[in-house]
C-alpha positions, 0 to 999 in steps of 0.5 A: 193781892190788894195793897192793904193786904200786901201792907199787912202781910209785909209785917208777918212771920212765924216759924213752927218749933221742931219742924223741918226747913221745908215748913219755914214759910209757914211762920210767915203766914201765921203772923200774916193771920194776926198782922191786922192788930200789929204796931200802932201809929204814935204821936210825939213823945211830948204829948204822952203820959209819963211813968217812973220806973226803977231805971228812969222815966218813960213817956208813952203815947196816949190813945183813945182807949189804951196807952202804949209805952214802947222800947223800954229796956228790961236788960243791958244790951247783950253785946261784946263780952256780954254776948252769950251771957245771962242778962244783966240789969239795964243802966239808969237813964237821965231825964225822960225816955221817949217810949213811942218807938219800939226797940229793934228786934233781935238778930234774925234773918231778913228773908225776902218774900212776897210780904216784904221784910220778915224781921219786922219794924226796926233793924235786927240787932244784938241790942234788942232786949226791950219791952212794950207796955199797953194799959187801958186809957181810963185810970183805975183805983185798983191794980189791974191783972198783967198779961205778959206775951211771949212771941213765937217763931221757932226760937229763931224769928219774931218780935214782941212789937208785932203784937199790939196789946191795946185792944186786949188791954182796953177790952179786957181791963188788963195791962199787957206786956210784950217783949223781945228775947234773944233768938237763934245762935244768939239765944241758944248756943250751947258750947263747952267754953261757955259752960266753963265760964258759968259758975254752974257749968251751964250754957245755952238757954240765954233766950229763956233767961231773957224771958225771966229777966223780962218777968222780973222787970214786970215784978219790979216795975209794973205797979207804976203802970197800974199793973198788979205784980201779984197777979201776972199771967204769962202767955204765948203761942208756938215757941212762945207756948213752949216757953210758957211751959219751960218757965213752968218747970224752971226753978228760976221762974219761981214767983214770977207769974201766977197763971199760964196760958200755952197756945199750940206749944207745951212739952216739945222734946228738948235736947240735952245740954251735952248733945247741944254742946256737941252741936255747938262745938261743931257749929263753932268750927264752921266759923273757924273758932275753937274757943269762945273768945274767937266766937265773940270776935266774930261780927253779929252778921257773921254769927247770923249767917253761920247760924242759918245752916240747915243742920243747926238746931237752936232751941232751949236745952235740958241743962239741969239748972234752968231746965232741970228736966224735960217738960213732960217729965217734970209735969209727970213728977209734979215738979212745976209751979202750981199755978192754974194753966190754960192750954190748947191747939187749933183744929188743923195745926198742920195744914199751914205747914202743908200749904207752905211746903207744897201749894205756896211753893208752886206744887200740890201734894199728890196721892202718890206722894202722900206715903213718901211724905209720911215716911220722910217724917216717921220712917218704919212706923209709916205703914201703921200711920197710913192705916189710921190716916187713909186718903179715903178719909180726907178730901185731899192728900194735903188734908190727910198729911195736915191731920198727921202733923196736927195730931202728932206734933200738937194735939196729942202732946198738948192733951198729954201735958194737960192731963199730967197737970190736972192732978196738981192744979186747975188744968183747962184745955181748948181746941180753936175750931173756926174752920174759916179763920184765915179765909179773909187772906184768900191764899192761893191753896188747893185745899181748905186751910181750916183752923191752922197753926196761929189762927187763934192769935188775933181772936185772943188779942181782939183783932177780928173783923169778920162775920158777926159770929166770928166777931162774937167768938173773938169777944168771948175768947178775949173774955175767957183769956182775960178773966182767966188772968184775973181769977184763974178760971176762964169765963166770959159774958154770954159764953158757955161755962168752961169745965176743967180737963178732961173736958176740952172747950171747942171754940167755934163761931156760934158753937162753943161747947165742951167735948169729951172725945178729943183724944179719940178724935186725934188718934192719941192712942197712936201718937202717945206711944213711947216711940213718939 
């Protein structure tokens, strides 16, 4: 492994939502795929441009093509008595705040790996509700569209600062915002005692409320950075894509955004508040706590350590208020914000999970093990699944299992949510299909990774340095995304027209085209049955 790639990989991590712990390393590789455009180097604060927000002045860093403002607080630190409470406004600060250094990431595990500290820059902390703003360096007479990125990471790891939005801002002529939100137990603990504290009887969903607080900050402050608060696009990938769709159906996000992009995540099934509170009470007892006061008295490290239990599930819940319904139920009833939505998946979502579970863990999936691997996931329906995914149709058992995971956990669910939205708003769907998107990492796996989970991110952000065809695909994808943010219609220079659903735009180097067989290609008649 080269020193350069080791350095880039040291900045990476991401987890798949809703997958088992055996797939945890998958997230680290996903972020390695986009590490090339992470955190820029900054000069001293005294040299940078100054912007006045509602809470005080910030001085950022001027770049040749884009300016960056890092570590701006969008909410008060959720510490002490504010742990497991909705976010509140930050305090004003005197003078000019240095905005050349990102804020600390939210509390998360620091996992030792070949790539270094998976928590990323800074030290994980409860004091973590900070955001970053990237703007084109050239001034404009008109307010620019705003694109707010929600990072992925299975709701347990990640940081907004991993994503440098400078290229996206400069090339797309937009203002880009990234931010942190509470993760794991700190962001999603539901507990009867917390519900009793709430005037609406809710608990959990604090991370989702953080996201909405960041969007309110954008509404109230982004004009000072040259952004248009009346034209905000929320976009995200994996757990971030799931969060986009959760905000789409949340009444509390009304008016906070005007377009939405969900990448590899929309409509993931969520637990009820009742079931999540039961789990939370059981988890609290593992800390020796029967009430909230005891939980708040525990140190952040104690809470984090206990949260890593393999039986814990840290995710948003359907509480009837922040999330009134399951996302798919709300979409089916038309109970969502009627904004244009662009969403999609990668052609080989599940292969990275297979790679990290097997090859990168030191062994290969064999033909004999393939049926048992499917049975562990799908139980009594295994025979029917194996009949539709016979080993004879795939080059290796790993590719066969990857196809099962791709179709069941991503492709068909995303196709369903695009279909449910189509009667109510402009709905666009894509499939990212660069089968060599991660070849540059030269990972030691025995089968082709194809276009796996997360491999499209650097194409959207303009961080690709590949073949001429790959570079052109990145330019066109950045154009599709940013023009969608500007107009609600995805288009790009020298790129084919993108038709609304049911056409699916296939995004491959030198081969962007609309396809009409996506549900058949991914066997969605099997996966969209009620049992799944």
